MDAnalysis code that builds the backbone (N, CA, C; Angstrom):
import MDAnalysis as mda
import numpy as np

u = mda.Universe.empty(564, n_residues=188, atom_resindex=np.repeat(np.arange(188), 3), trajectory=True)
u.add_TopologyAttr("name", ["N", "CA", "C"] * 188)
u.add_TopologyAttr("resid", np.arange(1, 189))
u.add_TopologyAttr("resname", ["UNK", "UNK", "UNK", "UNK", "UNK", "UNK", "UNK", "UNK", "UNK", "UNK", "UNK", "UNK", "UNK", "UNK", "UNK", "UNK", "UNK", "UNK", "UNK", "UNK", "UNK", "UNK", "UNK", "UNK", "UNK", "UNK", "UNK", "UNK", "UNK", "UNK", "UNK", "UNK", "UNK", "UNK", "UNK", "UNK", "UNK", "UNK", "UNK", "UNK", "UNK", "UNK", "UNK", "UNK", "UNK", "UNK", "UNK", "UNK", "UNK", "UNK", "UNK", "UNK", "UNK", "UNK", "UNK", "UNK", "UNK", "UNK", "UNK", "UNK", "UNK", "UNK", "UNK", "UNK", "UNK", "UNK", "UNK", "UNK", "UNK", "UNK", "UNK", "UNK", "UNK", "UNK", "UNK", "UNK", "UNK", "UNK", "UNK", "UNK", "UNK", "UNK", "UNK", "UNK", "UNK", "UNK", "UNK", "UNK", "UNK", "UNK", "UNK", "UNK", "UNK", "UNK", "UNK", "UNK", "UNK", "UNK", "UNK", "UNK", "UNK", "UNK", "UNK", "UNK", "UNK", "UNK", "UNK", "UNK", "UNK", "UNK", "UNK", "UNK", "UNK", "UNK", "UNK", "UNK", "UNK", "UNK", "UNK", "UNK", "UNK", "UNK", "UNK", "UNK", "UNK", "UNK", "UNK", "UNK", "UNK", "UNK", "UNK", "UNK", "UNK", "UNK", "UNK", "UNK", "UNK", "UNK", "UNK", "UNK", "UNK", "UNK", "UNK", "UNK", "UNK", "UNK", "UNK", "UNK", "UNK", "UNK", "UNK", "UNK", "UNK", "UNK", "UNK", "UNK", "UNK", "UNK", "UNK", "UNK", "UNK", "UNK", "UNK", "UNK", "UNK", "UNK", "UNK", "UNK", "UNK", "UNK", "UNK", "UNK", "UNK", "UNK", "UNK", "UNK", "UNK", "UNK", "UNK", "UNK", "UNK", "UNK", "UNK", "UNK", "UNK", "UNK", "UNK", "UNK"])
u.atoms.positions = np.array([
    [-233.058, 50.358, 104.313],
    [-232.313, 49.149, 104.086],
    [-232.725, 48.094, 105.091],
    [-232.757, 46.938, 104.627],
    [-233.112, 45.849, 105.533],
    [-231.875, 45.368, 106.262],
    [-232.157, 44.603, 107.312],
    [-231.062, 44.121, 108.130],
    [-230.176, 43.161, 107.340],
    [-230.708, 42.419, 106.394],
    [-229.938, 41.480, 105.572],
    [-228.980, 42.262, 104.664],
    [-229.479, 43.363, 104.096],
    [-228.629, 44.177, 103.231],
    [-227.485, 44.816, 104.022],
    [-227.799, 45.294, 105.227],
    [-226.779, 45.914, 106.065],
    [-225.726, 44.904, 106.438],
    [-226.118, 43.686, 106.834],
    [-225.131, 42.683, 107.232],
    [-224.340, 42.207, 106.011],
    [-224.946, 42.164, 104.818],
    [-224.230, 41.799, 103.591],
    [-223.172, 42.858, 103.266],
    [-223.530, 44.125, 103.409],
    [-222.605, 45.222, 103.200],
    [-221.456, 45.132, 104.202],
    [-221.734, 44.816, 105.438],
    [-220.718, 44.652, 106.471],
    [-219.764, 43.511, 106.145],
    [-220.305, 42.411, 105.621],
    [-219.475, 41.257, 105.241],
    [-218.545, 41.645, 104.091],
    [-219.059, 42.372, 103.097],
    [-218.240, 42.797, 101.944],
    [-217.106, 43.712, 102.414],
    [-217.439, 44.660, 103.298],
    [-216.417, 45.571, 103.819],
    [-215.374, 44.790, 104.610],
    [-215.808, 43.810, 105.404],
    [-214.870, 42.995, 106.192],
    [-213.954, 42.189, 105.274],
    [-214.479, 41.669, 104.172],
    [-213.662, 40.887, 103.230],
    [-212.617, 41.791, 102.571],
    [-213.056, 42.981, 102.129],
    [-212.125, 43.924, 101.499],
    [-211.032, 44.316, 102.490],
    [-211.420, 44.580, 103.747],
    [-210.457, 44.945, 104.782],
    [-209.462, 43.811, 105.015],
    [-209.935, 42.588, 105.084],
    [-209.073, 41.423, 105.337],
    [-208.095, 41.220, 104.181],
    [-208.585, 41.340, 102.949],
    [-207.706, 41.178, 101.782],
    [-206.648, 42.284, 101.764],
    [-207.051, 43.507, 102.042],
    [-206.109, 44.632, 102.068],
    [-205.038, 44.420, 103.126],
    [-205.468, 44.040, 104.329],
    [-204.507, 43.810, 105.405],
    [-203.581, 42.644, 105.072],
    [-204.134, 41.594, 104.454],
    [-203.301, 40.456, 104.054],
    [-202.254, 40.877, 103.031],
    [-202.641, 41.724, 102.066],
    [-201.697, 42.221, 101.067],
    [-200.598, 43.063, 101.682],
    [-200.960, 43.908, 102.625],
    [-199.963, 44.748, 103.299],
    [-199.007, 43.883, 104.109],
    [-199.544, 42.888, 104.824],
    [-198.675, 41.997, 105.597],
    [-197.741, 41.206, 104.689],
    [-198.245, 40.712, 103.554],
    [-197.398, 39.971, 102.616],
    [-196.289, 40.880, 102.107],
    [-196.618, 42.123, 101.756],
    [-195.641, 43.085, 101.253],
    [-194.571, 43.372, 102.310],
    [-194.991, 43.501, 103.562],
    [-194.052, 43.790, 104.639],
    [-193.125, 42.612, 104.919],
    [-193.602, 41.409, 104.737],
    [-192.808, 40.219, 105.025],
    [-191.946, 39.777, 103.844],
    [-192.071, 40.417, 102.681],
    [-191.293, 40.077, 101.486],
    [-190.585, 41.329, 100.941],
    [-189.621, 41.866, 101.697],
    [-188.912, 43.068, 101.215],
    [-188.019, 42.719, 100.027],
    [-187.676, 43.721, 99.210],
    [-186.759, 43.455, 98.091],
    [-185.389, 43.065, 98.633],
    [-184.603, 42.359, 97.842],
    [-183.275, 41.944, 98.325],
    [-182.391, 43.160, 98.604],
    [-181.533, 43.012, 99.590],
    [-180.616, 44.091, 99.960],
    [-179.581, 44.300, 98.858],
    [-179.254, 45.553, 98.590],
    [-178.214, 45.897, 97.622],
    [-177.025, 46.428, 98.406],
    [-175.857, 45.935, 98.062],
    [-174.647, 46.409, 98.741],
    [-174.462, 47.891, 98.445],
    [-173.937, 48.649, 99.385],
    [-173.733, 50.092, 99.168],
    [-172.903, 50.417, 97.927],
    [-171.899, 49.586, 97.630],
    [-171.045, 49.827, 96.472],
    [-171.851, 49.716, 95.179],
    [-172.742, 48.726, 95.137],
    [-173.577, 48.522, 93.953],
    [-174.564, 49.672, 93.810],
    [-175.164, 50.086, 94.903],
    [-176.114, 51.202, 94.872],
    [-175.422, 52.483, 94.416],
    [-174.194, 52.709, 94.866],
    [-173.444, 53.903, 94.489],
    [-173.133, 53.879, 92.988],
    [-172.730, 52.731, 92.473],
    [-172.428, 52.611, 91.037],
    [-173.676, 52.844, 90.205],
    [-174.793, 52.305, 90.653],
    [-176.043, 52.483, 89.921],
    [-176.471, 53.951, 89.928],
    [-176.345, 54.597, 91.071],
    [-176.705, 56.010, 91.177],
    [-175.835, 56.864, 90.267],
    [-174.534, 56.545, 90.177],
    [-173.640, 57.359, 89.359],
    [-173.998, 57.266, 87.882],
    [-174.456, 56.109, 87.422],
    [-174.865, 55.974, 86.025],
    [-176.207, 56.665, 85.790],
    [-177.050, 56.708, 86.801],
    [-178.349, 57.376, 86.656],
    [-178.212, 58.887, 86.545],
    [-177.044, 59.428, 86.907],
    [-176.863, 60.876, 86.858],
    [-176.373, 61.368, 85.503],
    [-176.276, 60.502, 84.525],
    [-175.799, 60.909, 83.205],
    [-176.909, 61.669, 82.476],
    [-176.899, 62.971, 82.627],
    [-177.919, 63.820, 81.999],
    [-177.367, 64.565, 80.792],
    [-176.041, 64.768, 80.757],
    [-175.417, 65.494, 79.652],
    [-174.138, 64.741, 79.277],
    [-174.137, 64.183, 78.067],
    [-173.012, 63.377, 77.588],
    [-172.341, 64.112, 76.434],
    [-171.050, 64.379, 76.577],
    [-170.292, 65.065, 75.533],
    [-169.590, 64.039, 74.662],
    [-169.736, 64.189, 73.342],
    [-169.107, 63.267, 72.405],
    [-168.322, 64.067, 71.369],
    [-166.986, 64.008, 71.412],
    [-166.207, 64.644, 70.360],
    [-166.362, 63.832, 69.075],
    [-166.510, 64.522, 67.966],
    [-166.656, 63.810, 66.700],
    [-165.710, 64.386, 65.663],
    [-165.281, 63.523, 64.771],
    [-164.428, 63.944, 63.666],
    [-165.074, 63.557, 62.339],
    [-166.231, 62.920, 62.415],
    [-166.893, 62.456, 61.201],
    [-166.405, 61.093, 60.741],
    [-165.459, 60.531, 61.433],
    [-164.927, 59.209, 61.086],
    [-165.826, 58.130, 61.689],
    [-165.790, 56.909, 61.125],
    [-166.649, 55.837, 61.660],
    [-166.438, 55.555, 63.143],
    [-165.211, 55.622, 63.622],
    [-164.983, 55.337, 65.049],
    [-165.611, 56.395, 65.946],
    [-165.637, 57.655, 65.502],
    [-166.271, 58.672, 66.342],
    [-167.790, 58.598, 66.246],
    [-168.311, 58.165, 65.095],
    [-169.756, 57.966, 64.980],
    [-170.202, 56.777, 65.826],
    [-169.338, 55.800, 65.962],
    [-169.607, 54.671, 66.862],
    [-169.663, 55.172, 68.317],
    [-168.814, 56.132, 68.652],
    [-168.847, 56.749, 69.981],
    [-170.166, 57.465, 70.215],
    [-170.716, 58.113, 69.184],
    [-172.013, 58.781, 69.295],
    [-173.107, 57.760, 69.569],
    [-173.066, 56.649, 68.848],
    [-174.057, 55.585, 69.055],
    [-173.980, 55.050, 70.482],
    [-172.781, 54.827, 70.980],
    [-172.604, 54.340, 72.345],
    [-173.149, 55.350, 73.354],
    [-172.869, 56.622, 73.139],
    [-173.367, 57.673, 74.039],
    [-174.892, 57.698, 74.049],
    [-175.492, 57.520, 72.884],
    [-176.960, 57.513, 72.807],
    [-177.544, 56.344, 73.595],
    [-176.901, 55.213, 73.497],
    [-177.393, 54.047, 74.247],
    [-177.208, 54.235, 75.750],
    [-176.116, 54.866, 76.140],
    [-175.900, 55.149, 77.568],
    [-176.946, 56.123, 78.107],
    [-177.308, 57.101, 77.299],
    [-178.214, 58.138, 77.761],
    [-179.683, 57.903, 77.463],
    [-180.005, 56.808, 76.792],
    [-181.386, 56.578, 76.346],
    [-182.375, 56.469, 77.503],
    [-182.035, 55.730, 78.527],
    [-182.976, 55.493, 79.623],
    [-183.352, 56.782, 80.354],
    [-182.413, 57.711, 80.449],
    [-182.657, 58.936, 81.207],
    [-182.830, 60.161, 80.313],
    [-183.014, 59.919, 79.016],
    [-183.218, 61.010, 78.058],
    [-182.115, 62.067, 78.187],
    [-180.886, 61.609, 78.204],
    [-179.732, 62.506, 78.348],
    [-179.579, 63.387, 77.119],
    [-179.033, 64.556, 77.343],
    [-178.725, 65.480, 76.264],
    [-177.355, 65.072, 75.713],
    [-177.257, 64.922, 74.390],
    [-176.003, 64.524, 73.763],
    [-175.365, 65.773, 73.150],
    [-174.212, 66.157, 73.677],
    [-173.502, 67.343, 73.204],
    [-172.415, 66.880, 72.238],
    [-172.638, 67.117, 70.949],
    [-171.672, 66.740, 69.920],
    [-170.717, 67.903, 69.705],
    [-169.428, 67.613, 69.776],
    [-168.419, 68.660, 69.672],
    [-167.405, 68.309, 68.598],
    [-167.176, 69.255, 67.727],
    [-166.119, 69.127, 66.725],
    [-165.090, 70.198, 67.044],
    [-163.853, 69.792, 67.226],
    [-162.793, 70.748, 67.559],
    [-161.949, 71.000, 66.314],
    [-161.895, 72.267, 65.929],
    [-161.021, 72.686, 64.831],
    [-159.702, 73.117, 65.463],
    [-158.637, 72.415, 65.104],
    [-157.328, 72.759, 65.642],
    [-156.740, 73.906, 64.822],
    [-156.470, 75.003, 65.509],
    [-155.922, 76.207, 64.880],
    [-154.405, 76.216, 65.091],
    [-153.633, 76.356, 64.019],
    [-152.167, 76.423, 64.187],
    [-151.773, 77.608, 65.068],
    [-150.678, 77.466, 65.765],
    [-150.220, 78.511, 66.688],
    [-149.805, 79.791, 65.964],
    [-149.610, 79.705, 64.665],
    [-149.230, 80.889, 63.892],
    [-150.424, 81.752, 63.509],
    [-151.633, 81.263, 63.801],
    [-152.856, 81.997, 63.451],
    [-153.619, 82.356, 64.718],
    [-154.422, 83.426, 64.678],
    [-155.257, 83.742, 65.845],
    [-156.383, 82.705, 65.994],
    [-156.829, 82.492, 67.226],
    [-157.875, 81.481, 67.476],
    [-159.175, 81.775, 66.737],
    [-159.462, 83.044, 66.487],
    [-160.728, 83.365, 65.821],
    [-160.583, 83.495, 64.305],
    [-159.462, 82.995, 63.768],
    [-159.239, 83.070, 62.324],
    [-160.298, 82.259, 61.586],
    [-160.838, 82.812, 60.488],
    [-161.822, 82.050, 59.714],
    [-161.141, 80.882, 58.999],
    [-161.789, 79.743, 59.071],
    [-161.300, 78.535, 58.408],
    [-162.496, 77.864, 57.732],
    [-162.943, 78.398, 56.598],
    [-164.185, 77.925, 55.979],
    [-164.193, 76.438, 55.624],
    [-163.074, 75.911, 55.139],
    [-163.048, 74.490, 54.775],
    [-163.203, 73.611, 56.015],
    [-162.487, 73.951, 57.071],
    [-162.571, 73.178, 58.314],
    [-163.962, 73.312, 58.931],
    [-164.544, 74.512, 58.855],
    [-165.883, 74.720, 59.411],
    [-166.937, 73.937, 58.625],
    [-166.774, 73.833, 57.315],
    [-167.702, 73.038, 56.498],
    [-167.592, 71.554, 56.863],
    [-166.358, 71.071, 57.019],
    [-166.134, 69.688, 57.433],
    [-166.760, 69.437, 58.809],
    [-166.609, 70.409, 59.713],
    [-167.187, 70.292, 61.056],
    [-168.705, 70.204, 60.987],
    [-169.324, 71.060, 60.185],
    [-170.789, 71.041, 60.052],
    [-171.285, 69.720, 59.482],
    [-170.567, 69.168, 58.508],
    [-170.964, 67.877, 57.942],
    [-170.882, 66.771, 58.993],
    [-169.798, 66.741, 59.750],
    [-169.632, 65.714, 60.791],
    [-170.691, 65.866, 61.871],
    [-170.972, 67.102, 62.288],
    [-171.981, 67.336, 63.327],
    [-173.374, 66.971, 62.838],
    [-173.679, 67.244, 61.591],
    [-175.007, 66.889, 61.064],
    [-175.190, 65.380, 60.966],
    [-174.139, 64.643, 60.594],
    [-174.232, 63.175, 60.600],
    [-174.429, 62.666, 62.023],
    [-173.709, 63.243, 62.959],
    [-173.874, 62.864, 64.360],
    [-175.263, 63.194, 64.876],
    [-175.792, 64.336, 64.465],
    [-177.139, 64.749, 64.873],
    [-178.182, 63.733, 64.405],
    [-178.001, 63.207, 63.188],
    [-178.926, 62.188, 62.681],
    [-178.919, 60.945, 63.572],
    [-177.736, 60.543, 64.020],
    [-177.638, 59.367, 64.901],
    [-178.368, 59.638, 66.207],
    [-178.153, 60.813, 66.784],
    [-178.789, 61.169, 68.062],
    [-180.303, 61.221, 67.905],
    [-180.777, 61.812, 66.826],
    [-182.223, 61.928, 66.613],
    [-182.887, 60.577, 66.376],
    [-182.148, 59.600, 65.844],
    [-182.697, 58.239, 65.707],
    [-183.060, 57.651, 67.064],
    [-182.365, 58.103, 68.106],
    [-182.618, 57.621, 69.467],
    [-183.588, 58.530, 70.224],
    [-184.130, 59.524, 69.550],
    [-185.087, 60.472, 70.143],
    [-184.502, 61.191, 71.347],
    [-183.236, 61.562, 71.232],
    [-182.562, 62.312, 72.282],
    [-182.279, 63.724, 71.777],
    [-182.173, 64.686, 72.692],
    [-181.891, 66.057, 72.264],
    [-180.397, 66.265, 71.955],
    [-180.064, 66.638, 70.704],
    [-178.664, 66.916, 70.374],
    [-178.321, 68.393, 70.557],
    [-177.089, 68.651, 70.936],
    [-176.540, 70.004, 70.984],
    [-175.276, 69.952, 70.132],
    [-175.146, 70.859, 69.172],
    [-174.011, 70.849, 68.257],
    [-173.076, 72.016, 68.566],
    [-171.792, 71.712, 68.738],
    [-170.800, 72.739, 69.063],
    [-169.589, 72.615, 68.157],
    [-169.093, 73.754, 67.713],
    [-167.802, 73.801, 67.044],
    [-166.885, 74.592, 67.963],
    [-165.805, 73.958, 68.374],
    [-164.814, 74.594, 69.244],
    [-163.553, 74.843, 68.430],
    [-162.888, 75.942, 68.703],
    [-161.585, 76.208, 68.105],
    [-160.566, 76.187, 69.230],
    [-159.480, 75.447, 68.998],
    [-158.441, 75.323, 70.018],
    [-157.119, 74.992, 69.355],
    [-156.061, 75.167, 70.098],
    [-154.724, 74.813, 69.582],
    [-154.570, 73.299, 69.490],
    [-155.157, 72.595, 70.446],
    [-155.123, 71.129, 70.458],
    [-156.534, 70.618, 70.725],
    [-156.885, 69.496, 70.109],
    [-158.239, 68.947, 70.246],
    [-158.580, 68.658, 71.703],
    [-157.633, 68.118, 72.450],
    [-157.888, 67.766, 73.849],
    [-158.321, 68.960, 74.680],
    [-157.643, 70.095, 74.518],
    [-158.007, 71.276, 75.305],
    [-159.374, 71.816, 74.876],
    [-159.715, 71.710, 73.599],
    [-161.045, 72.139, 73.140],
    [-162.152, 71.264, 73.707],
    [-161.903, 69.958, 73.773],
    [-162.893, 69.034, 74.328],
    [-163.085, 69.301, 75.822],
    [-161.996, 69.525, 76.525],
    [-162.085, 69.805, 77.962],
    [-162.847, 71.105, 78.211],
    [-162.584, 72.138, 77.411],
    [-163.310, 73.402, 77.557],
    [-164.806, 73.188, 77.305],
    [-165.134, 72.419, 76.266],
    [-166.547, 72.141, 75.970],
    [-167.198, 71.368, 77.114],
    [-166.467, 70.414, 77.707],
    [-167.010, 69.637, 78.827],
    [-167.292, 70.535, 80.029],
    [-166.383, 71.454, 80.313],
    [-166.577, 72.371, 81.443],
    [-167.715, 73.348, 81.162],
    [-167.715, 73.948, 79.970],
    [-168.739, 74.940, 79.620],
    [-170.145, 74.348, 79.618],
    [-170.258, 73.076, 79.241],
    [-171.565, 72.429, 79.142],
    [-171.876, 71.535, 80.328],
    [-171.029, 71.545, 81.338],
    [-171.210, 70.747, 82.547],
    [-171.513, 69.285, 82.213],
    [-170.658, 68.715, 81.388],
    [-170.841, 67.323, 80.962],
    [-170.642, 66.370, 82.137],
    [-171.467, 65.343, 82.177],
    [-171.349, 64.310, 83.203],
    [-170.343, 63.243, 82.793],
    [-170.183, 63.064, 81.481],
    [-169.263, 62.060, 80.961],
    [-168.873, 62.456, 79.537],
    [-167.661, 62.059, 79.151],
    [-167.197, 62.220, 77.773],
    [-167.072, 60.823, 77.193],
    [-167.694, 60.606, 76.035],
    [-167.575, 59.319, 75.341],
    [-166.740, 59.567, 74.096],
    [-165.617, 58.883, 74.013],
    [-164.660, 59.109, 72.944],
    [-164.488, 57.851, 72.118],
    [-164.819, 57.926, 70.830],
    [-164.537, 56.828, 69.909],
    [-163.073, 56.920, 69.510],
    [-162.400, 55.780, 69.475],
    [-160.964, 55.785, 69.196],
    [-160.675, 55.039, 67.910],
    [-159.721, 55.535, 67.154],
    [-159.362, 54.887, 65.884],
    [-158.838, 53.478, 66.139],
    [-158.986, 52.629, 65.148],
    [-158.594, 51.225, 65.328],
    [-157.174, 50.944, 64.886],
    [-156.692, 51.675, 63.910],
    [-155.339, 51.379, 63.420],
    [-154.378, 52.463, 63.867],
    [-153.260, 52.045, 64.335],
    [-152.217, 52.962, 64.767],
    [-151.049, 52.825, 63.794],
    [-150.491, 53.954, 63.391],
    [-149.402, 53.930, 62.411],
    [-148.063, 54.162, 63.104],
    [-147.051, 53.509, 62.586],
    [-145.691, 53.772, 63.034],
    [-145.477, 53.517, 64.514],
    [-144.885, 54.502, 65.175],
    [-144.514, 54.346, 66.576],
    [-145.531, 54.964, 67.516],
    [-146.764, 55.180, 67.044],
    [-147.782, 55.783, 67.903],
    [-148.082, 54.872, 69.078],
    [-148.342, 55.490, 70.193],
    [-148.725, 54.709, 71.362],
    [-150.205, 54.361, 71.249],
    [-150.680, 53.528, 72.151],
    [-152.096, 53.152, 72.140],
    [-152.975, 54.388, 72.271],
    [-152.589, 55.319, 73.156],
    [-153.352, 56.559, 73.313],
    [-152.728, 57.622, 72.425],
    [-153.544, 58.352, 71.746],
    [-153.061, 59.513, 71.017],
    [-152.927, 60.687, 71.972],
    [-152.494, 61.810, 71.456],
    [-152.313, 63.009, 72.275],
    [-153.635, 63.469, 72.890],
    [-154.716, 63.418, 72.098],
    [-156.025, 63.866, 72.597],
    [-156.526, 62.967, 73.722],
    [-156.445, 61.669, 73.528],
    [-156.897, 60.724, 74.551],
    [-156.095, 60.896, 75.832],
    [-154.796, 61.057, 75.697],
    [-153.945, 61.240, 76.869],
    [-154.336, 62.508, 77.629],
    [-154.575, 63.603, 76.906],
    [-154.989, 64.854, 77.546],
    [-156.309, 64.675, 78.283],
    [-157.266, 64.009, 77.653],
    [-158.571, 63.804, 78.283],
    [-158.455, 62.955, 79.542],
    [-157.673, 61.888, 79.465],
    [-157.532, 61.016, 80.639],
    [-156.871, 61.739, 81.804],
    [-156.001, 62.691, 81.515],
    [-155.295, 63.414, 82.580],
    [-156.071, 64.607, 83.117],
    [-156.824, 65.315, 82.258],
    [-157.367, 66.610, 82.659],
    [-158.882, 66.761, 82.579],
    [-159.586, 65.757, 82.142],
    [-161.040, 65.895, 81.978],
    [-161.718, 66.179, 83.316],
    [-162.718, 67.056, 83.317],
    [-163.424, 67.397, 84.555],
    [-164.504, 66.384, 84.927],
    [-164.620, 65.328, 84.140],
    [-165.669, 64.329, 84.385],
    [-165.154, 62.953, 83.953],
    [-166.022, 61.984, 84.057],
    [-165.688, 60.622, 83.659],
    [-165.429, 60.576, 82.153],
    [-164.514, 59.703, 81.718],
    [-164.205, 59.524, 80.300],
    [-164.396, 58.054, 79.955],
    [-165.171, 57.808, 78.913],
    [-165.363, 56.447, 78.415],
    [-164.754, 56.380, 77.019],
    [-163.853, 55.417, 76.816],
    [-163.183, 55.265, 75.527],
    [-163.708, 53.999, 74.860],
    [-164.108, 54.150, 73.597],
    [-164.612, 53.013, 72.816],
    [-163.659, 52.769, 71.654],
    [-163.005, 51.627, 71.647],
    [-162.112, 51.269, 70.549],
    [-162.677, 50.047, 69.863],
    [-162.922, 50.186, 68.577],
    [-163.397, 49.060, 67.791],
    [-162.267, 48.050, 67.614],
    [-162.596, 46.775, 67.484],
    [-161.536, 45.802, 67.208],
    [-160.977, 46.038, 65.803],
    [-159.708, 45.704, 65.615],
    [-159.098, 45.886, 64.304],
    [-159.741, 44.944, 63.305],
    [-159.891, 45.438, 62.075],
    [-160.511, 44.628, 61.032],
    [-159.489, 43.669, 60.433],
    [-160.017, 42.513, 59.995],
    [-159.222, 41.559, 59.243],
    [-158.227, 40.867, 60.086],
])
């Protein structure tokens, strides 16, 4: 190599070194804005949603809850656990066969599965039997280690019903995880 080539190579290396050092200095002098600890904690808690439990009844309001759960879990590819609770009367054993109710449950879960698959998320389908829907949902949340329960709520209330039904009240009091309630606005 000639001396001109060597000095040209040295100049190129010096330029690359200077540009690299300038980039590092610029990066060091322009840190990202500070995030308050409360904001960082809230963001972290939403990032931990890996398993979302959604009780379904096959009604439009519960299917809306499935859609909401899918949107919540889309960024982190959360597993959507769809649960249908068959309420067994106290006069019957919990393991009593209920073919009509089980068929209705399978239809509701399959419709919910279609919604979840549209979002390219993994669905898990469960049929729970319980005396009350709330206790079945809570058992499913514990058994599946749910991070959050997303509950679609009916829009019309009849008679002297309170805003929360029995199931919603049970979930708000006893759920082992966060509960998100979605109520559609009343029509008309």
